[in-house]
C-alpha positions as CSV (number, residue, x, y, z in Angstrom):
1,T,-58.9,-102.8,43.6
2,D,-55.8,-100.8,42.9
3,K,-56.7,-99.5,39.5
4,R,-60.3,-98.5,40.2
5,K,-59.5,-97.7,43.8
6,V,-62.3,-99.9,45.0
7,R,-62.4,-100.5,48.7
8,R,-61.3,-104.1,49.4
9,D,-64.2,-104.8,51.7
10,L,-66.5,-103.8,48.9
11,A,-64.7,-106.0,46.3
12,D,-65.1,-108.9,48.6
13,V,-68.9,-108.2,49.0
14,F,-69.1,-107.9,45.1
15,C,-67.3,-111.2,44.6
16,S,-69.7,-113.0,47.1
17,V,-73.1,-111.5,45.9
18,E,-74.7,-113.8,43.4
19,E,-76.9,-111.1,41.8
20,G,-73.8,-108.8,41.5
21,V,-74.0,-104.9,41.9
22,K,-76.2,-102.8,39.8
23,G,-77.0,-99.1,38.9
24,K,-76.0,-96.4,41.3
25,R,-74.4,-98.6,43.8
26,A,-72.0,-99.9,41.2
27,Q,-71.1,-96.4,40.4
28,E,-70.7,-95.4,44.1
29,W,-68.5,-98.4,44.6
30,R,-66.4,-97.3,41.7
31,L,-67.1,-100.5,39.8
32,V,-68.2,-98.4,36.8
33,D,-67.5,-94.8,35.7
34,E,-71.2,-93.9,34.9
35,V,-74.8,-95.3,34.9
36,V,-76.7,-94.7,31.8
37,A,-80.4,-95.4,31.1
38,N,-81.0,-97.8,28.2
39,S,-82.9,-95.1,26.3
40,K,-80.0,-92.9,26.3
41,F,-77.2,-95.5,26.2
42,E,-76.3,-95.2,22.3
43,E,-76.5,-91.3,22.5
44,T,-74.2,-91.1,25.6
45,V,-71.6,-93.6,24.0
46,S,-71.6,-91.5,20.9
47,A,-71.1,-88.4,22.8
48,R,-68.3,-89.7,24.8
49,A,-66.5,-91.1,21.7
50,A,-66.8,-87.6,20.0
51,E,-65.4,-86.0,23.2
52,F,-62.4,-88.3,23.2
53,A,-61.9,-87.8,19.5
54,A,-62.0,-84.0,19.9
55,R,-59.1,-84.3,22.3
56,H,-56.9,-86.0,19.8
57,K,-54.1,-83.8,18.5
58,D,-53.4,-85.6,15.4
59,K,-56.6,-85.1,13.6
60,D,-55.2,-85.3,10.1
61,A,-52.9,-88.3,10.9
62,K,-52.7,-91.3,8.7
63,G,-53.0,-94.7,10.4
64,I,-51.0,-97.8,9.8
65,E,-52.2,-101.3,9.0
66,L,-51.5,-103.9,11.8
67,K,-50.9,-107.0,9.8
68,P,-51.7,-110.4,11.3
69,L,-49.0,-111.8,13.5
70,Q,-47.0,-114.7,12.0
71,R,-47.1,-117.4,14.8
72,S,-46.7,-121.1,14.6
73,I,-47.5,-123.7,17.2
74,A,-45.6,-126.9,17.5
75,E,-47.2,-130.2,18.7
76,D,-45.8,-129.6,22.2
77,G,-47.4,-126.2,22.4
78,S,-44.1,-124.2,21.6
79,L,-44.7,-121.0,19.9
80,T,-42.5,-119.4,17.2
81,Y,-43.0,-115.6,16.1
82,S,-40.6,-113.6,14.1
83,L,-38.9,-112.1,17.2
84,V,-40.3,-114.2,20.0
85,E,-39.8,-117.9,20.8
86,V,-41.7,-119.8,23.5
87,Q,-40.2,-123.2,24.3
88,V,-42.5,-125.4,26.4
89,E,-41.2,-128.1,28.5
90,R,-44.4,-129.9,30.0
91,D,-42.5,-132.3,32.1
92,K,-40.9,-129.5,33.9
93,R,-44.1,-127.2,33.7
94,L,-41.7,-124.7,32.3
95,A,-42.0,-122.2,29.4
96,T,-38.9,-120.2,28.1
97,V,-39.5,-117.0,26.3
98,T,-36.7,-115.7,24.2
99,L,-36.8,-112.1,22.9
100,N,-34.7,-111.2,19.8
101,G,-33.2,-107.8,19.6
102,P,-33.3,-105.7,16.4
103,Q,-31.3,-107.0,13.3
104,D,-31.4,-103.8,11.6
105,A,-30.5,-100.1,12.7
106,A,-33.2,-97.9,14.0
107,P,-35.5,-96.0,11.6
108,A,-33.8,-93.0,10.2
109,G,-36.6,-90.8,11.3
110,I,-40.3,-90.5,11.5
111,A,-41.0,-91.0,7.9
112,D,-39.2,-94.1,8.1
113,L,-40.8,-95.3,11.2
114,H,-44.3,-94.7,9.6
115,R,-43.0,-96.4,6.3
116,Q,-42.1,-99.5,8.4
117,G,-45.5,-99.4,10.2
118,S,-46.4,-102.7,12.2
119,Q,-43.1,-104.2,11.2
120,T,-40.9,-101.7,12.9
121,W,-39.0,-103.7,15.8
122,M,-40.5,-102.0,18.8
123,L,-44.1,-102.5,17.7
124,R,-43.5,-106.0,16.3
125,L,-41.9,-107.2,19.4
126,A,-44.5,-105.7,21.7
127,R,-47.4,-107.3,19.7
128,E,-45.7,-110.7,19.6
129,L,-44.7,-110.6,23.4
130,D,-48.3,-109.5,24.3
131,D,-49.7,-112.5,22.2
132,A,-47.3,-114.9,23.8
133,I,-48.2,-113.9,27.4
134,L,-51.8,-114.2,26.7
135,Q,-51.3,-117.6,25.1
136,L,-49.4,-118.7,28.4
137,R,-51.9,-117.1,30.8
138,L,-55.0,-118.5,29.1
139,N,-54.1,-121.7,27.2
140,E,-51.3,-123.2,29.4
141,L,-52.6,-123.3,32.8
142,E,-50.4,-126.2,33.9
143,L,-47.0,-124.3,33.0
144,G,-46.1,-122.7,36.4
145,V,-42.8,-121.1,35.6
146,V,-41.9,-118.7,32.9
147,V,-38.2,-117.9,32.1
148,F,-37.4,-114.8,30.0
149,R,-34.2,-114.6,28.0
150,S,-33.0,-112.2,25.2
151,Q,-30.4,-112.0,22.7
152,G,-29.1,-109.2,20.6
153,S,-27.4,-105.7,20.9
154,P,-28.4,-103.6,23.8
155,E,-27.0,-100.6,21.8
156,Q,-29.7,-101.2,19.1
157,V,-32.4,-101.7,21.4
158,A,-31.6,-98.3,23.1
159,A,-31.4,-96.7,19.7
160,H,-34.8,-97.8,18.6
161,E,-36.5,-96.8,21.8
162,A,-34.7,-93.4,21.7
163,L,-36.4,-92.4,18.4
164,L,-39.7,-93.0,20.0
165,F,-39.0,-91.0,23.1
166,A,-37.6,-88.2,21.1
167,N,-40.9,-87.9,19.0
168,R,-43.5,-89.0,21.4
169,E,-44.9,-85.4,22.0
170,T,-45.5,-84.7,18.4
171,D,-45.8,-88.2,16.6
172,W,-48.9,-90.2,17.3
173,L,-47.2,-93.5,16.3
174,S,-44.2,-93.1,18.6
175,R,-46.6,-92.2,21.4
176,E,-48.9,-95.3,20.8
177,I,-45.9,-97.7,20.5
178,L,-44.7,-96.6,23.9
179,L,-48.2,-96.8,25.4
180,Y,-48.5,-100.3,23.9
181,W,-45.3,-101.3,25.8
182,K,-46.7,-99.8,29.0
183,R,-49.7,-102.2,28.7
184,V,-47.5,-105.1,27.9
185,L,-45.3,-104.6,30.9
186,K,-48.1,-104.3,33.1
187,R,-49.5,-107.7,31.7
188,I,-46.2,-109.3,32.7
189,D,-46.6,-107.6,36.2
190,L,-49.9,-109.2,36.7
191,T,-49.2,-112.6,35.3
192,S,-49.8,-115.1,38.2
193,R,-46.7,-117.4,37.5
194,S,-43.4,-117.8,38.8
195,L,-41.4,-115.3,36.6
196,V,-37.5,-115.6,36.1
197,A,-35.1,-113.8,33.9
198,L,-31.8,-114.9,32.8
199,V,-29.2,-112.2,31.8
200,E,-26.8,-114.3,29.8
201,N,-23.9,-113.4,27.5
202,G,-25.2,-111.8,24.3
203,S,-28.4,-110.7,26.0
204,C,-30.0,-107.3,25.2
205,F,-31.8,-106.3,28.4
206,A,-31.6,-102.6,27.8
207,G,-34.2,-99.9,28.4
208,V,-37.7,-101.2,27.9
209,L,-36.4,-104.8,27.8
210,A,-34.6,-104.2,31.1
211,E,-38.0,-103.5,32.7
212,I,-38.8,-107.1,32.3
213,L,-35.9,-107.8,34.8
214,F,-37.6,-105.6,37.4
215,A,-41.1,-107.2,36.8
216,V,-40.0,-110.7,37.3
217,D,-39.8,-112.5,40.7
218,R,-36.0,-113.5,40.2
219,S,-33.3,-112.4,37.9
220,Y,-30.0,-114.2,37.4
221,M,-27.0,-112.7,35.7
222,M,-23.9,-114.5,34.3
223,E,-20.6,-113.3,35.6
224,G,-17.4,-113.2,33.5
225,D,-16.3,-114.9,30.4
226,F,-17.0,-118.5,29.5
227,E,-14.6,-120.8,27.5
228,G,-15.8,-121.2,24.0
229,D,-18.4,-118.2,24.3
230,N,-17.4,-115.2,22.3
231,R,-20.6,-113.4,22.9
232,P,-20.5,-110.0,24.5
233,V,-20.4,-110.3,28.4
234,A,-23.7,-110.2,30.1
235,S,-24.9,-106.6,31.1
236,I,-28.0,-104.6,31.9
237,T,-28.3,-101.1,30.3
238,L,-30.6,-98.6,31.8
239,T,-32.2,-95.6,29.8
240,Q,-35.0,-93.1,30.4
241,A,-37.4,-95.9,29.9
242,N,-36.5,-97.2,33.3
243,F,-37.3,-94.0,35.3
244,G,-41.0,-93.1,34.6
245,P,-42.6,-93.8,31.3
246,F,-43.7,-97.2,32.2
247,P,-45.2,-97.2,35.7
248,M,-46.7,-100.2,37.2
249,S,-50.4,-100.4,38.2
250,N,-49.5,-98.9,41.7
251,G,-48.2,-95.8,40.0
252,L,-44.7,-96.5,40.8
253,T,-41.8,-97.4,38.4
254,R,-40.6,-100.9,38.8
255,L,-37.3,-99.8,40.2
256,Q,-39.2,-97.6,42.8
257,T,-41.2,-100.7,43.7
258,R,-38.1,-102.8,43.8
259,F,-36.3,-100.3,46.2
260,L,-39.5,-99.5,48.2
261,G,-38.4,-97.8,51.5
262,E,-34.9,-97.1,49.9
263,P,-35.7,-94.3,47.3
264,E,-32.1,-92.9,47.5
265,K,-30.9,-96.1,45.6
266,V,-33.0,-95.4,42.7
């Protein structure tokens, strides 16, 4: 109802009517954008596709290959990717998602970003996290709690995303990776599980990853040093990613939503 601005009473009617809502009524209720006769359907779809293609600024851009995700599934349902790990504890109905920060420096420039293609850290993590969330939402209905952890360098995370923000107006790949993250974060927003985030020593909740802290129901942060733990003290790093580029489905940023009614604190 929020995304398509459908009246809630009409949404209730739609859900209760066995035969559904068809034709012009569906369009009037904003359930669809346009109603097209069968005889003109293919022609209309082609026209709309051509219209969208004409708006594309990078008509001569060269695409990249989205290589298949490398994912292994253990007997207990735990998932392992190159940057994401999902540990399943069925007796606790718990899944712990660990996000690994970049091991290498950010791409030296746009040419390097395109050379890395689907293996560049920002895109690879987005794809793997998206897949992991879908696996939990669709295939693990008995797991009621999802905990998010991270490990890595917040400075490296900020550097990787800074390259994309600096070039998103002129480079299609930078723009599309950021839009991908926008969708992934919304998917987390709309995941109907109890979501928790742990900000621990050595974590890398910076910029786009910090958005996860504001998407979950509860966030807990370690305070101070711990004996025998030489990792950097737990911290949260905010960047431009947290102030507009990744709005929620309600049109507000997660910080604006968290401080609703107290905008002066954002």
